[in-house]
C-alpha positions as CSV (number, residue, x, y, z in Angstrom):
1,M,18.7,21.0,10.8
2,A,16.8,21.8,7.7
3,P,18.2,20.5,4.4
4,K,19.6,22.9,1.9
5,A,17.5,24.2,-1.0
6,P,18.2,22.6,-4.3
7,Q,20.9,24.3,-6.4
8,S,19.2,23.5,-9.7
9,P,15.6,23.7,-10.8
10,E,15.9,20.3,-12.4
11,R,14.7,17.3,-10.4
12,P,16.1,13.9,-11.5
13,A,13.5,11.6,-12.8
14,V,12.0,8.7,-10.9
15,P,11.5,5.4,-12.8
16,E,8.1,4.2,-13.7
17,D,6.7,0.9,-12.4
18,G,7.2,-0.6,-15.8
19,D,10.9,0.3,-16.2
20,S,13.0,-2.5,-17.6
21,P,15.8,-4.0,-15.6
22,T,18.4,-2.6,-17.9
23,E,17.1,1.0,-17.8
24,P,19.1,3.2,-15.4
25,V,17.2,4.1,-12.2
26,E,17.6,7.7,-11.5
27,T,16.9,9.1,-8.0
28,T,16.3,12.4,-6.2
29,E,19.1,14.1,-4.2
30,S,17.6,12.7,-1.0
31,A,16.8,9.2,-2.1
32,K,19.6,7.0,-3.4
33,P,19.8,3.3,-4.4
34,A,20.3,1.1,-1.3
35,D,22.1,-1.5,-3.4
36,A,24.4,0.2,-5.9
37,V,24.3,-2.4,-8.6
38,E,22.1,-0.9,-11.2
39,P,23.7,0.6,-14.4
40,V,24.2,4.4,-14.5
41,E,24.6,6.9,-17.3
42,P,27.9,6.7,-19.2
43,D,28.9,10.3,-18.2
44,E,28.3,9.7,-14.5
45,P,30.8,7.9,-12.2
46,A,29.6,4.4,-11.3
47,E,28.8,3.6,-7.7
48,P,31.2,1.1,-6.2
49,V,29.7,-2.3,-5.8
50,E,30.0,-3.7,-2.3
51,P,31.8,-7.1,-2.4
52,A,29.2,-8.6,-0.1
53,A,26.2,-7.4,-2.1
54,A,24.0,-10.2,-3.3
55,P,23.1,-10.2,-7.1
56,L,19.8,-8.8,-8.3
57,L,18.0,-12.0,-9.4
58,P,15.4,-11.7,-12.1
59,A,11.7,-11.7,-11.1
60,P,10.1,-15.1,-10.8
61,V,8.4,-16.2,-14.0
62,R,4.7,-16.8,-13.3
63,H,1.6,-16.9,-15.5
64,S,-2.1,-16.2,-15.2
65,G,-3.9,-19.0,-13.4
66,D,-0.8,-19.9,-11.3
67,R,-1.5,-20.3,-7.5
68,I,0.8,-18.9,-4.8
69,A,0.9,-20.4,-1.3
70,D,-2.0,-22.7,-2.3
71,R,-4.3,-19.7,-1.8
72,Y,-3.7,-16.8,-4.2
73,R,-4.6,-17.3,-7.9
74,L,-2.8,-14.9,-10.3
75,E,-5.2,-13.1,-12.6
76,E,-3.4,-10.2,-14.4
77,C,0.2,-9.0,-14.5
78,L,0.3,-5.3,-13.9
79,T,4.0,-4.5,-13.7
80,Q,7.2,-6.3,-14.9
81,A,10.1,-4.3,-13.4
82,G,12.9,-6.8,-13.9
83,V,13.5,-7.4,-10.2
84,F,9.8,-7.9,-9.3
85,T,6.4,-8.4,-10.9
86,S,3.1,-7.1,-9.7
87,W,-0.2,-8.9,-10.1
88,R,-3.9,-8.6,-9.5
89,A,-4.9,-11.9,-7.9
90,V,-7.8,-13.6,-6.1
91,D,-7.6,-14.8,-2.5
92,E,-9.5,-18.0,-2.9
93,K,-9.8,-18.5,0.9
94,L,-11.5,-15.2,1.6
95,R,-12.9,-14.7,-2.0
96,R,-11.6,-11.2,-2.5
97,A,-9.3,-9.4,-4.9
98,V,-5.7,-8.6,-3.7
99,G,-2.5,-7.2,-5.1
100,I,0.7,-9.3,-5.1
101,H,4.4,-8.3,-5.6
102,L,6.6,-11.3,-6.4
103,L,10.4,-11.3,-6.0
104,A,13.1,-13.9,-6.0
105,S,14.5,-14.4,-2.5
106,G,18.2,-14.3,-1.8
107,H,19.3,-10.7,-2.3
108,Q,19.1,-7.6,-0.2
109,R,16.3,-5.9,-2.1
110,S,13.9,-8.7,-1.3
111,K,14.8,-8.6,2.4
112,D,14.4,-4.8,2.4
113,A,11.0,-5.0,0.7
114,V,9.7,-7.6,3.2
115,A,11.0,-5.5,6.2
116,A,9.4,-2.3,4.7
117,A,6.1,-4.0,4.1
118,R,5.9,-5.3,7.7
119,Q,6.7,-1.8,9.0
120,A,3.9,-0.3,6.8
121,A,1.5,-3.0,8.0
122,L,2.1,-2.0,11.6
123,L,1.1,1.6,10.9
124,G,-2.5,0.6,10.5
125,D,-3.6,4.0,9.0
126,P,-6.7,3.7,6.7
127,R,-5.3,6.5,4.6
128,F,-2.7,4.1,3.2
129,V,-3.4,0.9,1.2
130,Q,-3.0,-1.8,3.7
131,V,-0.3,-4.5,3.5
132,L,-2.0,-7.9,4.3
133,D,1.0,-10.2,4.4
134,A,4.7,-10.4,3.6
135,V,6.3,-13.9,3.3
136,E,9.7,-15.3,2.2
137,E,9.0,-18.9,1.2
138,G,11.8,-20.9,-0.3
139,E,13.1,-19.1,-3.4
140,L,10.0,-16.9,-3.6
141,V,9.1,-13.7,-1.8
142,Y,5.5,-12.5,-2.0
143,I,3.9,-9.4,-0.5
144,I,0.1,-9.2,-0.4
145,R,-1.7,-5.8,-0.3
146,E,-5.2,-4.5,-0.3
147,W,-7.0,-4.1,-3.6
148,L,-9.3,-1.1,-4.1
149,P,-11.6,-1.9,-7.1
150,D,-13.5,1.4,-6.9
151,A,-10.3,3.6,-6.7
152,T,-8.8,5.7,-9.6
153,D,-5.2,6.8,-9.5
154,L,-4.3,10.5,-9.9
155,G,-2.5,9.8,-13.2
156,T,-5.8,8.6,-14.7
157,L,-7.7,11.6,-13.2
158,L,-5.2,14.0,-14.8
159,A,-5.6,12.3,-18.2
160,D,-8.6,14.6,-18.9
161,G,-7.0,17.8,-17.7
162,P,-6.2,19.7,-14.4
163,L,-8.3,19.2,-11.3
164,E,-10.7,21.9,-10.0
165,A,-9.3,24.0,-7.2
166,Y,-11.4,22.3,-4.5
167,E,-10.4,18.8,-5.7
168,A,-6.7,19.7,-5.8
169,Y,-7.0,21.2,-2.3
170,Q,-8.6,18.0,-1.0
171,M,-5.9,15.9,-2.6
172,V,-3.0,17.8,-1.2
173,R,-4.5,18.1,2.2
174,Q,-5.4,14.5,2.6
175,V,-2.0,13.2,1.2
176,T,-0.1,15.7,3.3
177,D,-1.9,14.8,6.5
178,A,-1.3,11.1,5.8
179,L,2.4,11.4,5.1
180,A,2.9,13.8,8.1
181,A,1.4,11.0,10.3
182,A,3.7,8.4,8.7
183,H,6.8,10.5,9.2
184,R,5.9,10.9,12.9
185,K,6.1,7.1,13.1
186,G,9.4,7.0,11.3
187,L,8.1,5.9,7.9
188,S,8.5,7.7,4.5
189,H,7.5,7.0,1.0
190,L,10.4,8.2,-1.2
191,R,8.6,7.3,-4.4
192,L,5.4,9.2,-4.4
193,T,4.0,9.4,-8.0
194,P,0.5,10.0,-9.5
195,S,0.0,6.2,-9.7
196,C,0.5,5.9,-6.0
197,V,-2.3,8.3,-5.1
198,L,-5.7,6.7,-5.3
199,R,-9.1,8.4,-5.1
200,S,-12.1,6.3,-4.0
201,D,-15.7,6.9,-5.3
202,S,-16.4,8.6,-1.9
203,G,-13.7,11.2,-2.5
204,Q,-11.2,9.9,0.0
205,Y,-7.5,9.8,-1.2
206,R,-5.4,6.8,-0.2
207,I,-1.6,6.3,-0.7
208,N,-0.2,3.1,-2.1
209,G,3.4,1.7,-1.5
210,L,4.4,3.5,1.7
211,A,8.1,2.5,2.3
212,M,7.6,-0.6,0.2
213,D,7.8,0.9,-3.2
214,A,11.1,2.5,-2.4
215,A,12.5,-0.8,-1.2
216,L,11.3,-2.6,-4.3
217,H,13.2,0.0,-6.4
218,G,16.3,0.0,-4.2
219,L,15.8,3.5,-2.9
220,A,16.9,4.6,0.6
221,S,17.2,8.0,2.3
222,E,20.3,9.4,3.8
223,D,18.5,10.6,7.0
224,R,15.1,11.7,8.3
225,A,15.4,15.3,7.1
226,A,16.3,14.1,3.6
227,A,13.3,11.8,3.6
228,E,11.0,14.6,4.7
229,L,12.3,16.9,2.0
230,D,11.9,14.2,-0.7
231,D,8.3,13.4,0.2
232,T,7.4,17.1,0.5
233,R,8.8,17.9,-3.0
234,A,6.9,14.9,-4.3
235,I,3.6,16.3,-2.9
236,G,4.5,19.7,-4.4
237,A,5.0,18.0,-7.8
238,L,1.6,16.3,-7.5
239,L,-0.1,19.6,-6.6
240,F,1.6,21.4,-9.5
241,A,0.4,18.7,-11.9
242,S,-3.1,18.8,-10.5
243,L,-3.3,22.6,-11.0
244,T,-1.6,22.9,-14.4
245,H,-1.7,19.5,-16.1
246,R,2.1,19.8,-16.6
247,W,5.0,18.2,-14.8
248,P,7.1,20.8,-12.9
249,Y,10.5,19.5,-14.2
250,P,11.9,19.4,-17.8
251,E,11.3,15.7,-18.2
252,D,8.0,14.4,-19.5
253,R,6.7,12.1,-16.8
254,H,3.5,10.2,-15.9
255,G,1.8,11.2,-19.2
256,L,2.4,14.9,-18.6
257,Q,4.5,17.3,-20.5
258,G,7.4,18.9,-18.6
259,I,8.3,22.5,-18.2
260,P,11.0,23.7,-20.6
261,K,14.5,23.6,-19.0
262,A,15.1,27.3,-19.9
263,V,12.0,28.3,-17.8
264,G,13.0,26.4,-14.7
265,V,10.7,25.6,-11.8
266,V,8.1,28.3,-11.5
267,P,4.8,28.7,-9.6
268,P,1.7,27.2,-11.3
269,E,0.1,30.7,-11.7
270,Q,2.9,31.5,-14.2
271,V,2.1,28.4,-16.3
272,K,-1.7,28.4,-16.3
273,A,-4.1,31.3,-15.9
274,G,-6.8,31.2,-13.2
275,V,-4.9,28.9,-10.8
276,H,-5.9,29.4,-7.1
277,R,-3.5,31.9,-5.6
278,G,-3.0,30.1,-2.3
279,L,-2.4,26.7,-3.8
280,S,0.1,28.2,-6.3
281,D,2.0,29.8,-3.4
282,L,2.2,26.4,-1.7
283,C,3.9,24.9,-4.8
284,S,6.3,27.8,-4.9
285,R,7.2,27.3,-1.3
286,I,7.9,23.6,-1.9
287,L,9.5,23.5,-5.4
288,C,11.1,26.9,-6.1
289,E,14.6,27.7,-5.0
290,T,13.3,31.3,-4.1
291,P,9.6,31.2,-3.2
292,V,7.5,34.1,-4.6
293,R,6.5,37.1,-2.4
294,H,9.3,36.4,0.1
295,L,7.5,33.3,1.5
296,E,9.3,30.8,3.7
297,P,10.2,27.5,2.0
298,L,8.5,24.3,3.2
299,T,10.7,21.2,3.7
300,S,8.6,18.7,5.7
301,P,5.1,17.3,5.5
302,Q,4.4,18.7,9.0
303,E,5.3,22.2,7.9
304,L,3.2,21.8,4.7
305,A,0.2,20.5,6.8
306,R,0.3,23.7,8.9
307,A,0.6,25.9,5.8
308,I,-2.5,24.2,4.3
309,G,-4.4,24.7,7.5
310,Q,-3.8,28.4,7.3
311,L,-5.2,28.7,3.8
312,P,-8.6,30.3,3.4
313,R,-11.1,27.5,3.0
314,I,-11.8,26.6,-0.6
315,K,-15.5,26.2,-1.2
316,Q,-16.9,23.1,-2.8
317,P,-19.3,23.6,-5.7
318,E,-22.9,23.6,-4.6
319,P,-24.4,20.1,-4.4
320,E,-27.0,19.2,-6.9
321,P,-30.4,20.3,-5.5
322,L,-33.2,17.9,-5.1
323,V,-35.6,18.3,-8.0
324,L,-38.9,16.4,-8.2
325,P,-40.0,15.3,-11.6
326,E,-43.1,16.9,-13.1
327,Y,-45.6,14.3,-14.3
328,P,-47.7,15.3,-17.4
329,T,-51.5,15.4,-17.3
330,T,-53.0,12.2,-18.8
331,T,-54.6,12.9,-22.2
332,Y,-56.9,10.8,-24.4
333,P,-57.7,11.3,-28.2
334,R,-61.1,12.6,-29.2
335,R,-62.6,10.7,-32.1
336,D,-64.5,13.7,-33.5
337,Q,-61.5,16.0,-33.8
338,G,-58.5,13.6,-33.8
339,T,-56.8,15.7,-31.1
340,T,-55.9,15.1,-27.5
341,V,-57.4,17.1,-24.7
342,P,-56.7,16.9,-20.9
343,L,-58.9,14.5,-19.0
344,P,-61.1,16.7,-16.7
345,P,-60.6,16.1,-13.0
346,R,-63.0,13.7,-11.3
347,R,-65.6,15.4,-9.1
348,A,-67.7,13.9,-6.5
349,P,-71.3,13.3,-7.9
350,A,-74.0,15.6,-6.5
351,P,-76.5,13.9,-4.2
352,L,-79.7,12.9,-6.0
353,P,-82.8,14.6,-4.6
354,P,-85.4,12.3,-2.9
355,T,-88.5,11.4,-4.8
356,P,-91.1,14.1,-4.1
357,P,-94.4,12.9,-2.5
358,S,-97.5,12.6,-4.5
359,A,-99.4,15.8,-5.3
360,L,-102.2,16.8,-3.0
361,P,-105.5,18.1,-4.4
362,G,-106.4,21.8,-4.1
363,R,-104.5,24.8,-2.8
364,T,-103.0,22.9,0.1
365,G,-101.4,20.4,-2.3
366,K,-100.0,23.2,-4.5
367,A,-98.5,25.1,-1.6
368,L,-97.0,22.0,-0.1
369,K,-95.5,21.1,-3.5
370,W,-93.9,24.5,-3.8
371,G,-92.6,24.3,-0.3
372,I,-91.0,20.9,-0.8
373,S,-89.4,22.1,-4.1
374,L,-87.8,25.1,-2.3
375,V,-86.5,22.8,0.5
376,L,-85.0,20.4,-2.1
377,L,-83.3,23.3,-4.0
378,A,-81.8,24.6,-0.8
379,A,-80.5,21.1,0.1
380,V,-78.9,20.7,-3.3
381,G,-77.3,24.1,-3.1
382,L,-75.9,23.4,0.4
383,G,-74.6,20.0,-0.7
384,S,-72.8,21.4,-3.7
385,W,-71.2,24.2,-1.6
386,G,-70.0,21.7,1.0
387,T,-68.6,19.4,-1.7
388,A,-66.7,22.3,-3.3
389,Q,-65.3,23.4,0.1
390,A,-64.1,19.9,0.9
391,L,-62.3,19.7,-2.5
392,M,-60.6,23.1,-1.9
393,D,-59.5,22.1,1.6
394,K,-58.1,18.7,0.5
395,P,-54.3,18.5,0.6
396,D,-52.5,18.3,-2.7
397,S,-52.2,14.6,-3.8
398,G,-48.6,15.2,-4.8
399,S,-47.6,15.5,-1.1
400,S,-48.8,13.8,2.1
401,Q,-48.1,14.3,5.7
402,L,-46.0,11.4,6.8
403,P,-44.6,10.9,10.3
404,V,-40.9,11.1,11.0
405,T,-39.6,8.1,12.9
406,A,-38.4,8.4,16.4
407,G,-35.0,10.2,16.7
408,V,-32.6,10.8,19.5
409,G,-34.2,10.7,22.9
410,G,-37.4,9.1,21.5
411,A,-38.7,12.4,20.1
412,T,-40.9,12.3,17.0
413,S,-41.9,15.0,14.6
414,A,-43.8,15.4,11.4
415,S,-42.5,16.7,8.1
416,P,-44.0,17.2,4.6
417,Q,-43.0,14.5,2.2
418,T,-40.7,16.0,-0.4
419,S,-39.5,12.9,-2.3
420,A,-40.7,9.5,-3.4
421,S,-39.2,7.9,-0.3
422,A,-40.1,9.0,3.2
423,Q,-37.6,11.1,5.2
424,H,-36.7,9.8,8.7
425,L,-34.4,10.7,11.5
426,L,-31.5,8.3,11.9
427,K,-30.7,6.9,15.3
428,I,-27.5,8.3,16.8
429,S,-25.3,5.8,18.5
430,G,-22.8,8.2,20.0
431,A,-20.9,11.4,19.6
432,S,-17.5,12.9,20.3
433,E,-15.8,16.3,20.2
434,F,-13.8,17.2,17.1
435,S,-10.5,18.6,18.3
436,P,-7.8,17.4,16.0
437,L,-4.9,19.8,17.0
438,G,-5.4,20.3,20.7
439,P,-7.1,19.0,23.8
440,P,-10.9,18.8,23.9
441,I,-12.8,22.0,24.8
442,Q,-15.8,20.5,26.6
443,A,-15.8,16.8,25.9
444,D,-18.1,16.0,28.9
445,Q,-20.8,18.2,27.4
446,V,-21.0,16.4,24.0
447,P,-23.9,14.1,25.1
448,L,-26.0,17.2,25.7
449,A,-26.1,17.8,21.9
450,I,-27.8,14.5,21.2
451,D,-30.1,14.1,24.2
452,G,-33.3,15.2,22.4
453,K,-33.5,18.5,24.5
454,T,-32.9,21.9,23.0
455,S,-32.6,23.4,26.5
456,T,-29.2,21.7,26.9
457,A,-26.1,22.2,24.8
458,W,-22.4,21.7,24.2
459,I,-20.8,25.1,24.7
460,T,-17.3,26.1,23.7
461,S,-14.9,28.1,25.8
462,E,-14.7,31.9,25.5
463,Y,-12.1,33.0,23.0
464,Q,-10.7,36.5,22.9
465,N,-10.2,39.0,20.0
466,Y,-10.6,36.5,17.1
467,A,-13.7,34.7,15.8
468,N,-11.6,31.7,14.6
469,F,-11.2,30.3,18.1
470,G,-8.9,33.1,19.3
471,N,-6.5,32.5,16.3
472,L,-4.9,29.7,18.3
473,S,-2.7,27.2,16.5
474,S,-4.4,24.4,18.5
475,R,-7.7,25.5,17.0
476,A,-6.6,26.1,13.4
477,D,-9.0,23.4,12.3
478,G,-11.9,24.7,14.4
479,S,-14.0,22.3,16.4
480,G,-17.4,20.7,16.5
481,I,-19.0,17.3,17.1
482,V,-18.6,14.0,15.3
483,V,-21.8,11.9,15.3
484,D,-21.6,8.1,15.2
485,L,-24.6,6.4,13.5
486,G,-23.4,3.0,14.7
487,S,-23.2,1.6,11.1
488,V,-23.0,2.9,7.5
489,Q,-26.3,4.7,6.7
490,S,-27.7,6.8,3.8
491,V,-27.7,10.5,4.9
492,S,-29.6,13.2,3.1
493,G,-29.2,16.1,5.5
494,V,-29.0,17.4,9.0
495,K,-31.2,19.5,11.4
496,L,-29.4,21.6,14.0
497,T,-30.5,23.7,16.9
498,L,-27.9,26.1,18.1
499,P,-27.6,28.2,21.4
500,V,-26.5,31.3,19.5
501,A,-26.7,32.7,16.0
502,G,-23.8,33.7,13.8
503,Q,-21.7,30.6,13.8
504,N,-20.0,29.6,10.5
505,L,-20.2,25.9,10.1
506,E,-20.2,23.1,7.5
507,V,-21.4,19.5,7.6
508,L,-19.1,16.8,6.4
509,A,-19.2,13.0,6.3
510,A,-16.5,10.3,6.5
511,P,-16.1,7.9,3.6
512,A,-18.3,4.7,3.8
513,D,-15.2,2.5,4.3
514,A,-13.9,4.5,7.3
515,T,-13.5,2.0,10.2
516,S,-13.2,4.8,12.8
517,A,-14.0,8.4,13.2
518,P,-11.3,10.4,11.2
519,T,-9.0,12.7,13.2
520,S,-8.7,15.5,10.6
521,A,-11.3,17.6,8.7
522,G,-9.7,16.6,5.4
523,A,-10.5,12.9,6.0
524,F,-14.2,13.8,6.1
525,S,-14.2,13.7,2.3
526,Q,-18.0,13.8,1.6
527,R,-19.9,17.0,1.9
528,I,-23.5,17.4,3.2
529,A,-23.7,21.2,3.6
530,N,-21.4,23.9,2.5
531,P,-19.9,26.5,4.9
532,K,-22.5,29.0,6.0
533,V,-23.2,31.5,8.8
534,V,-26.4,30.1,10.4
535,G,-28.9,31.3,13.0
536,T,-30.2,29.4,16.0
537,T,-31.7,26.7,13.7
538,F,-30.3,25.1,10.5
539,D,-31.9,22.6,8.2
540,S,-29.6,21.6,5.4
541,P,-31.0,21.2,1.9
542,L,-31.7,17.6,1.1
543,L,-29.1,16.0,-1.1
544,A,-30.3,14.6,-4.5
545,T,-28.1,11.6,-3.9
546,P,-27.7,10.6,-0.2
547,V,-24.1,10.0,1.0
548,R,-23.2,6.6,2.6
549,T,-21.4,7.1,5.9
550,R,-21.2,6.2,9.5
551,Y,-19.6,9.4,10.9
552,V,-21.0,12.9,10.4
553,L,-19.0,16.0,11.4
554,I,-20.7,19.3,12.4
555,H,-17.6,21.4,11.8
556,I,-17.6,24.9,13.3
557,T,-14.9,27.2,11.9
558,S,-15.9,30.6,13.2
559,L,-17.7,31.8,16.4
560,P,-20.0,34.8,17.0
561,A,-19.2,37.6,19.4
562,E,-20.9,37.7,22.7
563,T,-23.6,40.4,23.1
564,N,-22.2,42.0,26.2
565,N,-18.6,41.6,25.2
566,P,-17.8,42.2,21.5
567,S,-14.1,41.1,21.9
568,A,-15.2,37.6,23.3
569,Y,-16.4,34.8,21.0
570,R,-18.3,31.7,22.0
571,G,-20.5,29.1,20.2
572,G,-21.9,25.6,20.6
573,I,-24.6,23.1,19.5
574,S,-27.8,22.4,21.3
575,E,-29.2,19.5,19.3
576,I,-28.2,17.4,16.3
577,Q,-30.6,15.3,14.1
578,I,-29.5,13.3,11.1
579,V,-32.0,13.0,8.3
580,G,-31.9,9.7,6.3
């Protein structure tokens, strides 16, 4: 049963990480304090305190340089929230940075936090910041989490202004997919704020504090439907902020100015001009009491994920083209004029004529002398012509023909050198079919796309009436092939051979820290080639800066019609080569 729509456009504020222990903790309609012992506003009735509830003990006092469990050295205090403190620390055993939450044991919130941390650790989803340990030791409870030194939280990204439409789309898609997967496992976040959403340098978004942040702040959900609604509205608020650089509710939160109370909750396109229409409609369906254009409201991450999948694909800005530097001609000063002139190109010296024989007396000697002179002149002329022809036929010194290393199946080819470092084909360790929403199409044919033979191919099934895989919900994300390079490599482009022309495809790459092939297109956060309708061959432009990845996705989103049956659509891939 779906939860009711909110009766007021206002959304109660969620406390920041740095809230003091005496500041009232406000919650959403669907997330309430699990231990009702925190102070409330004077004009609100106080929650009854359970007689058996343990007191909220203050956070343990620790200082930089202190060691926890004879292993973790505290470096910097990040949060002091009264009940708990958060630190950046060093794991001296493994010599790596970690994050630590410290609580005093002996009350319900500590036990809930440990239980939530252990549940989150069992999820094992790389889209969430991983919990490494949760221990109650004497009077101290400590929770160890992964530390991401190259990540930037969404609040910091928004400090400079709203995100581009493509970046906002990537954020909401990746966050929604991750939370939808968590809810299927019975876990929810309940306190999703811009500081909980982290973007790595590779473009992958990861979520911090799944289940655990809510437990640390004493938040609990009434039921599963309420938890889904709360997380969905939190995603909508993040998307609204990313598009408009404003917070969708009257309160100023997370460094963003709120919308005036008299205006209420409105779609982003009514706040800022030029907002992407589809993303604005998503916010309206999540946050507004009555969505615009008679759209259906969205109340769960699963519904939101399906709605995002139905959006027209938002194109990424074109990657920076590879531009080779132009080297100036070497010049030297001339002493007589004091100016610089280009140094003339070096030419091969003309062959020196042999020493003529000594003159012979009489007419015979004169005739022989003239004959030898004519022969020598002809030889000099032929030699000069041959030298000039050789110079004209010589390849440009700025490029050289270098062999391409052996690729899949041992095949080799040659390619002009276009950069300072040689191109080469990377060895493919394996491949699998990309089919995130339904059963595989032709999983047994995937090896035919990496066997080094263009005469064999992975071919899709025949789909009727619609080029987007028959408009089937199980194919809403298209299909394709995920290539496994065996280890993280530098990838500059791809070379494809296709059995038919007219397929619309793009080439994406998983982030360098992915430990397995992602199961959704949104998790392939790096782009190698933009969506394009291609022929039977496709060589992607070389990237100026190669991407670091292990998994490359050849993502087909639209199929061509068959020649003898215009209402039937089919595609496939004959051969894949990855250029390093």
